[in-house]
C-alpha positions as semicolon CSV with decimal commas, in nm:
position;residue;x (nm);y (nm);z (nm)
1;M;0,000;0,000;0,000
2;G;0,290;0,237;0,078
3;F;0,437;0,178;-0,267
4;F;0,097;0,262;-0,420
5;Y;0,084;0,604;-0,247
6;L;0,445;0,667;-0,347
7;F;0,356;0,585;-0,708
8;L;0,062;0,830;-0,699
9;L;0,285;1,102;-0,555
10;V;0,549;1,054;-0,825
11;L;0,279;1,047;-1,095
12;F;0,122;1,370;-0,964
13;S;0,459;1,547;-0,943
14;W;0,547;1,437;-1,298
15;S;0,212;1,555;-1,436
16;C;0,244;1,899;-1,271
17;H;0,598;1,936;-1,404
18;G;0,486;1,827;-1,749
19;L;0,197;2,069;-1,743
20;Q;0,423;2,355;-1,638
21;T;0,673;2,265;-1,912
22;Y;0,392;2,260;-2,171
23;Q;0,279;2,610;-2,071
24;T;0,638;2,732;-2,096
25;Q;0,674;2,582;-2,443
26;L;0,360;2,765;-2,555
27;L;0,503;3,096;-2,434
28;L;0,826;3,027;-2,623
29;Q;0,622;2,951;-2,938
30;I;0,435;3,280;-2,897
31;R;0,768;3,460;-2,865
32;K;0,876;3,300;-3,194
33;H;0,550;3,400;-3,368
34;L;0,604;3,759;-3,252
35;E;0,957;3,745;-3,396
36;Y;1,141;3,763;-3,064
37;P;1,037;4,106;-2,933
38;S;1,278;4,270;-2,688
39;Q;1,011;4,256;-2,417
40;L;1,046;3,874;-2,416
41;Q;1,427;3,858;-2,415
42;I;1,408;3,771;-2,048
43;L;1,292;3,422;-2,152
44;D;1,627;3,352;-2,326
45;N;1,827;3,260;-2,017
46;Y;1,549;3,225;-1,764
47;N;1,551;2,878;-1,607
48;G;1,300;2,939;-1,328
49;D;0,924;2,913;-1,313
50;L;0,774;3,170;-1,553
51;C;0,472;3,192;-1,326
52;N;0,696;3,356;-1,066
53;L;0,839;3,611;-1,309
54;S;0,825;3,963;-1,163
55;A;0,582;4,193;-1,342
56;M;0,740;4,468;-1,553
57;S;0,598;4,775;-1,721
58;N;0,593;4,604;-2,062
59;L;0,549;4,237;-1,966
60;T;0,318;4,059;-1,724
61;I;0,272;3,683;-1,688
62;S;0,043;3,552;-1,413
63;C;-0,061;3,198;-1,334
64;Q;-0,305;3,004;-1,125
65;D;-0,245;2,636;-1,045
66;N;0,043;2,632;-1,300
67;F;-0,188;2,756;-1,579
68;V;-0,119;3,091;-1,745
69;T;-0,417;3,319;-1,674
70;E;-0,272;3,658;-1,770
71;F;-0,038;3,749;-2,057
72;K;0,039;4,115;-2,133
73;I;0,302;4,258;-2,367
74;R;0,344;4,621;-2,469
75;G;0,578;4,674;-2,764
76;D;0,717;4,981;-2,938
77;K;0,571;4,945;-3,291
78;V;0,310;5,221;-3,283
79;A;0,047;5,199;-3,560
80;N;0,058;5,549;-3,706
81;V;0,087;5,481;-4,081
82;S;-0,169;5,679;-4,282
83;D;-0,152;5,472;-4,603
84;F;-0,139;5,116;-4,471
85;N;-0,256;4,884;-4,751
86;G;-0,261;4,545;-4,579
87;Y;0,099;4,440;-4,640
88;A;0,402;4,424;-4,415
89;I;0,598;4,749;-4,366
90;P;0,965;4,721;-4,266
91;S;1,040;4,842;-3,911
92;K;0,668;4,913;-3,856
93;T;0,501;4,572;-3,871
94;L;0,620;4,218;-3,821
95;S;0,780;4,064;-4,131
96;K;0,593;3,944;-4,440
97;T;0,639;3,582;-4,324
98;F;0,440;3,652;-4,005
99;S;0,116;3,452;-3,969
100;I;-0,154;3,593;-3,744
101;D;-0,344;3,266;-3,787
102;S;-0,055;3,067;-3,634
103;L;-0,024;3,317;-3,347
104;V;-0,394;3,291;-3,257
105;T;-0,381;2,910;-3,286
106;T;-0,101;2,895;-3,028
107;L;-0,277;3,143;-2,799
108;T;-0,593;2,928;-2,797
109;R;-0,391;2,646;-2,640
110;L;-0,358;2,858;-2,324
111;T;-0,699;2,730;-2,221
112;S;-0,709;2,910;-1,883
113;L;-0,617;3,252;-2,021
114;K;-0,839;3,526;-1,877
115;V;-0,640;3,840;-1,959
116;L;-0,471;3,892;-2,298
117;S;-0,305;4,219;-2,400
118;L;-0,086;4,242;-2,712
119;V;-0,029;4,613;-2,772
120;S;0,199;4,788;-3,026
121;L;0,369;4,470;-3,146
122;G;0,331;4,522;-3,523
123;I;0,078;4,238;-3,559
124;W;-0,077;4,258;-3,907
125;G;-0,345;4,073;-4,101
126;P;-0,717;3,997;-4,056
127;L;-0,815;3,875;-3,710
128;P;-0,905;3,503;-3,747
129;D;-1,248;3,364;-3,656
130;K;-1,079;3,110;-3,428
131;I;-1,018;3,387;-3,172
132;H;-1,345;3,268;-3,016
133;R;-1,165;2,952;-2,894
134;L;-1,024;3,166;-2,612
135;Y;-1,347;3,087;-2,431
136;S;-1,216;3,176;-2,081
137;L;-1,104;3,525;-2,183
138;E;-1,242;3,817;-1,980
139;F;-1,011;4,096;-2,098
140;L;-0,890;4,140;-2,459
141;D;-0,670;4,429;-2,573
142;L;-0,515;4,423;-2,924
143;S;-0,466;4,798;-2,956
144;S;-0,220;4,982;-3,179
145;N;-0,145;4,705;-3,428
146;F;-0,207;4,664;-3,800
147;M;-0,512;4,435;-3,809
148;F;-0,759;4,500;-4,091
149;G;-1,071;4,357;-4,254
150;S;-1,375;4,274;-4,044
151;I;-1,414;4,213;-3,674
152;P;-1,492;3,839;-3,659
153;P;-1,862;3,773;-3,587
154;Q;-1,749;3,468;-3,390
155;I;-1,618;3,704;-3,122
156;S;-1,977;3,716;-2,994
157;R;-1,927;3,358;-2,869
158;M;-1,671;3,473;-2,610
159;V;-1,945;3,515;-2,353
160;K;-1,712;3,577;-2,055
161;L;-1,562;3,892;-2,209
162;Q;-1,588;4,198;-1,987
163;T;-1,355;4,429;-2,183
164;I;-1,272;4,431;-2,553
165;T;-1,034;4,697;-2,689
166;L;-0,930;4,705;-3,056
167;D;-0,822;5,070;-3,070
168;G;-0,577;5,204;-3,327
169;N;-0,599;4,929;-3,590
170;Y;-0,722;4,933;-3,950
171;F;-1,047;4,736;-3,934
172;N;-1,244;4,860;-4,236
173;D;-1,569;4,662;-4,246
174;T;-1,896;4,683;-4,053
175;I;-1,933;4,599;-3,684
176;P;-2,099;4,259;-3,623
177;N;-2,462;4,290;-3,517
178;T;-2,445;3,989;-3,286
179;L;-2,262;4,143;-2,990
180;D;-2,569;4,128;-2,762
181;S;-2,468;3,774;-2,664
182;L;-2,179;3,928;-2,464
183;S;-2,394;3,973;-2,155
184;N;-2,095;4,047;-1,924
185;L;-1,937;4,316;-2,143
186;S;-1,873;4,649;-1,970
187;V;-1,613;4,815;-2,199
188;L;-1,641;4,818;-2,580
189;S;-1,372;5,024;-2,752
190;F;-1,306;5,040;-3,129
191;R;-1,138;5,383;-3,141
192;G;-0,931;5,493;-3,438
193;N;-1,013;5,234;-3,705
194;R;-1,184;5,263;-4,044
195;L;-1,509;5,094;-3,951
196;K;-1,810;5,177;-4,169
197;G;-2,183;5,110;-4,179
198;Q;-2,436;5,176;-3,906
199;F;-2,416;5,161;-3,529
200;P;-2,528;4,801;-3,451
201;S;-2,865;4,786;-3,280
202;S;-2,751;4,476;-3,088
203;I;-2,523;4,698;-2,877
204;C;-2,834;4,863;-2,730
205;R;-2,925;4,526;-2,578
206;I;-2,601;4,479;-2,379
207;S;-2,734;4,607;-2,047
208;S;-2,399;4,565;-1,870
209;L;-2,216;4,823;-2,089
210;K;-2,050;5,114;-1,908
211;D;-1,808;5,251;-2,168
212;V;-1,863;5,265;-2,547
213;A;-1,591;5,428;-2,759
214;M;-1,610;5,429;-3,140
215;C;-1,455;5,765;-3,225
216;H;-1,238;5,830;-3,533
217;N;-1,413;5,585;-3,769
218;K;-1,647;5,614;-4,070
219;L;-1,974;5,502;-3,911
220;S;-2,284;5,661;-4,059
221;G;-2,663;5,661;-4,051
222;K;-2,873;5,683;-3,739
223;L;-2,749;5,665;-3,383
224;P;-3,022;5,456;-3,213
225;D;-3,208;5,512;-2,888
226;L;-2,959;5,435;-2,609
227;S;-3,191;5,475;-2,311
228;S;-3,193;5,098;-2,247
229;L;-2,821;5,107;-2,156
230;T;-2,893;5,200;-1,796
231;R;-2,533;5,143;-1,680
232;L;-2,368;5,342;-1,960
233;R;-2,138;5,613;-1,825
234;V;-1,916;5,707;-2,122
235;L;-2,021;5,742;-2,488
236;D;-1,756;5,854;-2,739
237;V;-1,856;5,859;-3,109
238;R;-1,658;6,168;-3,218
239;E;-1,541;6,208;-3,578
240;N;-1,780;5,976;-3,760
241;R;-2,057;6,043;-4,014
242;F;-2,378;5,998;-3,814
243;D;-2,646;6,213;-3,979
244;S;-2,958;6,153;-3,770
245;E;-3,115;6,358;-3,495
246;L;-2,969;6,315;-3,149
247;P;-3,109;6,004;-2,977
248;V;-3,249;5,959;-2,629
249;M;-2,965;5,905;-2,380
250;P;-2,956;5,691;-2,063
251;Q;-3,018;5,876;-1,738
252;G;-2,687;5,771;-1,579
253;L;-2,464;5,905;-1,860
254;V;-2,156;6,094;-1,733
255;T;-1,964;6,175;-2,053
256;A;-2,114;6,218;-2,402
257;L;-1,872;6,305;-2,684
258;L;-2,053;6,341;-3,020
259;A;-1,847;6,611;-3,193
260;K;-1,757;6,625;-3,564
261;N;-2,050;6,431;-3,707
262;L;-2,352;6,539;-3,913
263;F;-2,618;6,537;-3,639
264;S;-2,909;6,767;-3,722
265;G;-3,231;6,893;-3,564
266;E;-3,268;7,052;-3,224
267;I;-3,095;6,940;-2,906
268;P;-3,355;6,724;-2,727
269;A;-3,503;6,863;-2,408
270;Q;-3,426;6,523;-2,252
271;F;-3,058;6,622;-2,242
272;G;-3,156;6,883;-1,984
273;V;-3,257;6,620;-1,727
274;L;-2,939;6,408;-1,739
275;S;-2,848;6,478;-1,378
276;H;-2,519;6,280;-1,385
277;L;-2,386;6,441;-1,704
278;Q;-2,045;6,605;-1,655
279;H;-1,901;6,640;-2,008
280;L;-2,106;6,711;-2,322
281;D;-1,942;6,783;-2,660
282;L;-2,181;6,844;-2,953
283;S;-1,947;7,073;-3,150
284;F;-1,903;7,070;-3,530
285;N;-2,243;6,927;-3,621
286;Q;-2,552;7,074;-3,791
287;L;-2,771;7,122;-3,485
288;S;-3,028;7,401;-3,502
289;G;-3,273;7,585;-3,280
290;A;-3,205;7,731;-2,938
291;P;-3,010;7,516;-2,690
292;P;-3,216;7,403;-2,388
293;S;-3,155;7,635;-2,094
294;A;-3,148;7,338;-1,858
295;L;-2,822;7,219;-2,017
296;F;-2,631;7,503;-1,852
297;D;-2,775;7,430;-1,508
298;L;-2,730;7,053;-1,482
299;P;-2,608;6,968;-1,129
300;S;-2,292;6,786;-1,245
301;I;-2,207;6,956;-1,575
302;S;-1,851;7,090;-1,595
303;Y;-1,775;7,092;-1,971
304;L;-2,027;7,204;-2,235
305;N;-1,922;7,247;-2,600
306;L;-2,189;7,350;-2,855
307;A;-1,954;7,529;-3,095
308;S;-1,975;7,533;-3,477
309;N;-2,338;7,436;-3,526
310;V;-2,627;7,649;-3,660
311;L;-2,792;7,715;-3,325
312;S;-3,018;8,020;-3,341
313;G;-3,254;8,224;-3,127
314;S;-3,155;8,387;-2,800
315;L;-3,055;8,265;-2,458
316;P;-3,267;8,372;-2,156
317;E;-3,128;8,692;-2,003
318;H;-3,152;8,540;-1,656
319;L;-3,001;8,204;-1,755
320;T;-2,869;8,004;-1,458
321;C;-2,536;7,823;-1,480
322;G;-2,448;7,523;-1,266
323;S;-2,193;7,568;-0,989
324;K;-1,957;7,310;-1,144
325;L;-1,968;7,450;-1,498
326;G;-1,608;7,544;-1,580
327;F;-1,599;7,551;-1,962
328;V;-1,864;7,666;-2,211
329;D;-1,822;7,707;-2,587
330;I;-2,117;7,842;-2,789
331;S;-1,900;8,010;-3,055
332;N;-1,960;8,006;-3,431
333;N;-2,338;7,968;-3,421
334;K;-2,616;8,214;-3,508
335;L;-2,732;8,318;-3,163
336;V;-2,876;8,666;-3,109
337;G;-2,981;8,880;-2,815
338;V;-2,806;8,955;-2,487
339;L;-2,534;8,735;-2,340
340;P;-2,660;8,603;-2,004
341;S;-2,472;8,732;-1,702
342;C;-2,352;8,386;-1,596
343;L;-2,166;8,363;-1,931
344;D;-2,012;8,710;-1,928
345;N;-1,661;8,565;-1,880
346;K;-1,572;8,821;-1,613
347;S;-1,482;8,555;-1,360
348;D;-1,179;8,330;-1,357
349;K;-1,407;8,054;-1,237
350;R;-1,547;7,983;-1,584
351;V;-1,402;7,986;-1,936
352;V;-1,662;8,097;-2,193
353;K;-1,623;8,122;-2,573
354;Y;-1,905;8,298;-2,758
355;G;-1,743;8,464;-3,060
356;G;-1,878;8,423;-3,412
357;N;-2,246;8,485;-3,321
358;C;-2,464;8,799;-3,341
359;L;-2,487;8,869;-2,969
360;S;-2,526;9,219;-2,827
361;T;-2,197;9,231;-2,640
362;D;-1,869;9,418;-2,657
363;G;-1,668;9,108;-2,585
364;Q;-1,548;8,854;-2,838
365;Q;-1,591;8,931;-3,209
366;Q;-1,949;8,908;-3,335
367;H;-2,110;8,912;-3,682
368;Q;-2,355;9,172;-3,807
369;G;-2,722;9,103;-3,740
370;L;-2,794;9,011;-4,103
371;Y;-2,563;8,709;-4,072
372;C;-2,795;8,548;-3,815
373;K;-3,123;8,699;-3,937
374;E;-3,167;8,442;-4,212
375;A;-3,137;8,150;-3,971
376;N;-3,377;8,303;-3,720
377;T;-3,622;8,409;-3,997
378;R;-3,609;8,059;-4,139
379;R;-3,671;7,923;-3,791
380;S;-3,969;8,154;-3,740
381;G;-4,094;8,063;-4,089
382;R;-4,076;7,697;-4,005
383;K;-4,274;7,757;-3,686
384;I;-4,542;7,950;-3,877
385;A;-4,555;7,683;-4,147
386;V;-4,595;7,412;-3,887
387;L;-4,868;7,612;-3,709
388;V;-5,056;7,673;-4,037
389;A;-5,028;7,304;-4,127
390;I;-5,169;7,204;-3,787
391;I;-5,461;7,445;-3,825
392;V;-5,541;7,326;-4,180
393;V;-5,527;6,960;-4,079
394;S;-5,745;7,029;-3,773
395;V;-6,010;7,208;-3,986
396;L;-6,016;6,924;-4,238
397;L;-6,056;6,668;-3,961
398;L;-6,342;6,866;-3,806
399;M;-6,516;6,893;-4,142
400;L;-6,479;6,520;-4,206
401;L;-6,606;6,447;-3,856
402;A;-6,908;6,672;-3,898
403;F;-6,987;6,521;-4,238
404;G;-6,964;6,170;-4,092
405;I;-7,190;6,257;-3,800
406;L;-7,448;6,405;-4,039
407;I;-7,457;6,091;-4,256
408;L;-7,474;5,868;-3,949
409;F;-7,760;6,075;-3,806
410;Q;-7,961;6,048;-4,125
411;R;-7,908;5,673;-4,158
412;C;-7,984;5,596;-3,796
413;R;-8,271;5,843;-3,750
414;P;-8,519;5,692;-3,503
415;R;-8,870;5,607;-3,626
416;R;-9,027;5,708;-3,297
417;T;-8,904;6,045;-3,172
418;F;-9,054;5,983;-2,831
419;E;-8,824;5,685;-2,751
420;T;-8,609;5,730;-2,452
421;H;-8,238;5,789;-2,504
422;I;-7,982;5,527;-2,421
423;L;-7,821;5,580;-2,084
424;Q;-7,450;5,658;-2,101
425;K;-7,215;5,475;-1,874
426;V;-6,935;5,668;-1,711
427;V;-6,610;5,477;-1,675
428;Q;-6,351;5,601;-1,430
429;D;-5,988;5,502;-1,484
430;N;-5,806;5,353;-1,194
431;P;-5,510;5,569;-1,090
432;T;-5,174;5,411;-1,160
433;T;-4,935;5,340;-0,883
434;G;-4,563;5,269;-0,866
435;V;-4,224;5,424;-0,809
436;S;-4,129;5,716;-1,030
437;S;-3,856;5,638;-1,282
438;E;-3,691;5,968;-1,189
439;V;-3,646;5,844;-0,832
440;L;-3,463;5,541;-0,966
441;A;-3,260;5,746;-1,215
442;N;-3,144;5,990;-0,947
443;A;-3,028;5,717;-0,711
444;R;-2,663;5,760;-0,615
445;F;-2,441;5,573;-0,859
446;I;-2,157;5,369;-0,710
447;S;-1,939;5,231;-0,987
448;E;-1,794;4,884;-0,965
449;V;-1,416;4,856;-0,961
450;A;-1,267;4,640;-1,235
451;R;-1,039;4,383;-1,081
452;L;-0,900;4,214;-1,393
453;G;-0,532;4,130;-1,392
454;T;-0,490;4,133;-1,014
455;Q;-0,426;3,761;-0,982
456;G;-0,070;3,684;-0,895
457;A;0,019;4,049;-0,825
458;P;0,377;4,049;-0,687
459;I;0,466;4,211;-0,360
460;C;0,688;4,518;-0,370
461;R;1,037;4,425;-0,496
462;L;1,326;4,509;-0,266
463;F;1,612;4,668;-0,461
464;S;1,966;4,692;-0,329
465;M;2,153;5,021;-0,321
466;E;2,409;4,872;-0,560
467;E;2,135;4,798;-0,818
468;L;2,012;5,157;-0,808
469;E;2,362;5,301;-0,829
470;E;2,435;5,084;-1,131
471;A;2,101;5,178;-1,292
472;T;2,170;5,553;-1,253
473;N;2,549;5,546;-1,305
474;N;2,597;5,640;-0,938
475;F;2,314;5,894;-0,961
476;D;2,498;6,084;-1,231
477;S;2,372;6,431;-1,316
478;S;2,292;6,312;-1,670
479;M;2,023;6,086;-1,521
480;F;1,875;6,366;-1,306
481;M;1,516;6,447;-1,412
482;G;1,412;6,710;-1,157
483;E;1,338;6,788;-0,796
484;G;1,014;6,863;-0,619
485;F;0,865;6,863;-0,271
486;T;0,878;6,483;-0,264
487;G;1,249;6,466;-0,345
488;K;1,487;6,422;-0,635
489;L;1,394;6,213;-0,940
490;Y;1,636;6,012;-1,154
491;K;1,600;5,804;-1,469
492;G;1,749;5,455;-1,449
493;R;1,802;5,145;-1,658
494;L;1,782;4,809;-1,480
495;E;1,997;4,510;-1,564
496;N;1,722;4,358;-1,781
497;G;1,700;4,674;-1,993
498;T;1,382;4,813;-1,835
499;Y;1,378;5,191;-1,790
500;V;1,252;5,313;-1,452
501;A;1,207;5,638;-1,259
502;I;1,373;5,647;-0,914
503;R;1,259;5,899;-0,653
504;S;1,467;5,976;-0,343
505;L;1,267;6,055;-0,028
506;T;1,364;6,179;0,318
507;L;1,130;6,041;0,587
508;Q;1,085;6,120;0,953
509;K;1,148;5,804;1,159
510;K;0,813;5,775;1,331
511;Y;0,757;5,404;1,269
512;S;0,963;5,090;1,221
513;I;1,121;4,973;0,896
514;Q;0,877;4,680;0,897
515;N;0,585;4,921;0,922
516;L;0,723;5,121;0,631
517;K;0,756;4,806;0,417
518;V;0,392;4,721;0,483
519;R;0,289;5,066;0,356
520;L;0,507;5,037;0,047
521;D;0,374;4,687;-0,028
522;F;0,022;4,830;-0,012
523;L;0,106;5,103;-0,268
524;S;0,276;4,854;-0,500
525;K;-0,046;4,652;-0,527
526;L;-0,245;4,947;-0,666
527;H;-0,274;4,848;-1,033
528;H;-0,472;5,068;-1,272
529;P;-0,419;5,169;-1,639
530;H;-0,393;5,535;-1,537
531;L;-0,159;5,502;-1,238
532;V;0,221;5,501;-1,260
533;G;0,307;5,160;-1,113
534;L;0,534;5,130;-0,808
535;L;0,776;4,846;-0,890
536;G;0,981;4,838;-0,571
537;H;1,190;5,027;-0,316
538;C;1,521;5,051;-0,136
539;I;1,537;5,158;0,230
540;A;1,880;5,298;0,315
541;G;1,833;5,260;0,690
542;G;2,200;5,275;0,767
543;V;2,265;5,600;0,581
544;Q;2,139;5,912;0,753
545;D;2,169;6,275;0,653
546;D;2,221;6,573;0,880
547;S;1,860;6,578;0,997
548;G;1,888;6,221;1,121
549;A;1,619;6,097;0,877
550;S;1,631;5,775;0,675
551;K;1,658;5,778;0,295
552;V;1,409;5,575;0,092
553;F;1,421;5,522;-0,285
554;L;1,098;5,442;-0,473
555;V;1,127;5,269;-0,814
556;Y;0,843;5,346;-1,058
557;D;0,752;5,263;-1,418
558;Y;0,918;5,511;-1,654
559;V;0,666;5,724;-1,848
560;P;0,844;5,874;-2,150
561;N;0,626;6,156;-2,286
562;G;0,660;6,422;-2,014
563;N;0,392;6,574;-1,793
564;Y;0,063;6,743;-1,866
565;R;0,198;7,091;-1,787
566;M;0,452;7,065;-2,073
567;H;0,166;7,012;-2,317
568;L;-0,028;7,316;-2,194
569;S;0,250;7,571;-2,247
570;E;0,211;7,787;-2,556
571;T;0,589;7,836;-2,568
572;C;0,601;7,500;-2,750
573;P;0,308;7,519;-3,000
574;E;0,392;7,182;-3,150
575;K;0,325;7,013;-2,814
576;V;0,008;7,201;-2,716
577;L;-0,288;6,963;-2,686
578;K;-0,627;7,011;-2,850
579;W;-0,931;7,052;-2,625
580;S;-1,055;6,704;-2,712
581;D;-0,719;6,554;-2,606
582;R;-0,718;6,756;-2,285
583;L;-1,065;6,630;-2,203
584;A;-0,958;6,269;-2,266
585;I;-0,660;6,316;-2,031
586;L;-0,877;6,462;-1,755
587;I;-1,122;6,174;-1,791
588;D;-0,831;5,929;-1,752
589;V;-0,717;6,110;-1,436
590;A;-1,072;6,105;-1,300
591;K;-1,083;5,727;-1,350
592;A;-0,757;5,691;-1,159
593;V;-0,876;5,909;-0,868
594;H;-1,208;5,723;-0,858
595;F;-1,016;5,396;-0,831
596;L;-0,798;5,534;-0,548
597;H;-1,104;5,659;-0,359
598;T;-1,336;5,361;-0,403
599;G;-1,138;5,070;-0,549
600;V;-0,925;4,990;-0,244
601;I;-0,983;4,964;0,128
602;P;-0,883;5,192;0,289
603;G;-0,925;5,457;0,021
604;V;-0,624;5,660;-0,089
605;Y;-0,681;6,037;-0,067
606;N;-0,473;6,359;-0,091
607;N;-0,323;6,246;-0,421
608;R;-0,144;6,566;-0,534
609;L;-0,354;6,645;-0,841
610;K;-0,125;6,891;-1,017
611;T;-0,050;6,923;-1,386
612;N;0,313;6,821;-1,340
613;N;0,205;6,501;-1,160
614;I;-0,001;6,388;-1,459
615;L;0,234;6,201;-1,694
616;L;0,170;6,101;-2,057
617;D;0,298;5,779;-2,211
618;E;0,390;5,724;-2,575
619;H;0,018;5,693;-2,666
620;R;-0,069;6,012;-2,472
621;L;-0,254;5,808;-2,212
622;A;-0,255;5,988;-1,877
623;K;-0,097;5,827;-1,571
624;L;-0,113;5,983;-1,224
625;S;0,214;5,989;-1,028
626;D;0,304;6,069;-0,666
627;Y;-0,029;5,929;-0,542
628;G;-0,058;5,796;-0,189
629;M;0,244;5,991;-0,063
630;F;0,061;6,086;0,256
631;I;0,074;5,720;0,358
632;I;0,454;5,730;0,387
633;M;0,504;6,104;0,446
634;E;0,239;6,185;0,704
635;E;0,476;6,405;0,900
636;N;0,588;6,599;0,595
637;E;0,230;6,651;0,478
638;K;0,191;6,919;0,745
639;L;0,454;7,131;0,569
640;E;0,307;7,103;0,221
641;P;0,160;7,422;0,066
642;K;-0,207;7,421;-0,032
643;E;-0,291;7,270;-0,372
644;N;-0,543;7,399;-0,622
645;I;-0,699;7,059;-0,668
646;R;-0,759;6,794;-0,406
647;G;-0,774;6,423;-0,488
């Protein structure tokens, strides 16, 4: 019996080792398919368990029970070719011998894969139908590659998907109209492709959707009624060819970006009751009529852009603006009358653009009255025409009704005039009962925190002082990046080739080294697409400066494209961001702060929301840095000057 148990133990150990080896071989095959990207060079001489590989900024491999569950690679082949024709481009895409079909076939053998992210790797070709064999997948990101053709309809069979991102490719067919089978989907993003055709009606039946982004495509036709998407928070369909009237929007919508389309008609009054709406961009369309006054006074609205339409009429002289409204653009329309006092632009609290109208104001440049008279006359003419048509139709109906009653009276004339009349029965309708939909719509929204990719998150890596000195060439001045309240910042290059940012901090010794490590481990586990990741630290406990404080070095992901402040300065016009890009960056920062406040327990507050703490990566995605510093600098926080923005 003892030999039997020994045999089972040996058999189990052999099977686990074989399984682990098989998973490793699949990763090596994927590396070969991707033509040995530098991000996977670490596999060349790595003899350990790949499941225990430390996460890096451009490579993450996580496992569960010796099965790979998460595989993320971020390359450096950015898809920014304007005339891509479906063939390999040297130094931009993978070679002409690359086979996307073989790559997907190998990926489908990772049967436990839940998170897959292959970004900026030069992958080219049509996405194969067999992608649906990744049936366990919950998160799919294939952004910034060179995939073209149609999005496979079979993708609708991946019923566990919660996020699908295909941004920055060259898909040039219609969107499948079978996506409503993805009942768990919360994020659907097809930004920056060449997609055509109509907005699929099946998307309106995915009740779990929170974020829909299809900007920078060639979609056309009607944008359907979206009111059934009760969880939708972000809608971005900028720069398409939609030519319908604006649809009904869901009550919980927070951000609606519909600029640079062909939307026509008046802005629906329903937009004026979207109590959660914070950002609304309807610029560069063909909208007409007077904008609803309620838009300016929504309780949460902070950004309102109605520029470059054909809006006409006048705004109420006593228009009320919401307390959070910080930016308004009604320029280049055909508005007349007096500019309301809440839009007079005399306060630094609110930025208002109103030039290019026919307003009675001495402020920004206005057109002569004749420029806007035609639009307002046409509008009045339309109203009169509609009124006349209603009157004519009403008269005709009354005449037909009277004629019908006369004929009926003659045909049914009673033979005995003294007969009693038929008694009429009065029917009273029962009053309806129930809870008002507005009560439900105004209920406080608490967003769910996405927790994808957190399995196998490593604890904070402990760096040695020798590693940091080697990475920074003994903290040479050529590696110095700047100095702020939180200490000096250096750029470094680790032994494996990864670039990092190293911040030197001086801390008051008010708790033990072990306590400090616990705090740093907590910060290192905060993973979010818009946070600069903390990779590790080095506590120089034995080296003290004149104040008797301990030096601590924090090692972060390196973000290469500078900070937000650099891109706001007009001294470098080529770097200045457009308003749409600025809005996208602020939305990214808001997502990061929301995660810090509600996505972890305890919440992380006082996060230093300043323009120079918002960093931009190579794709201009915003990442918040220096967050959570109060956790390890509580004593120093008392000395910090007041900030303009609190997080």
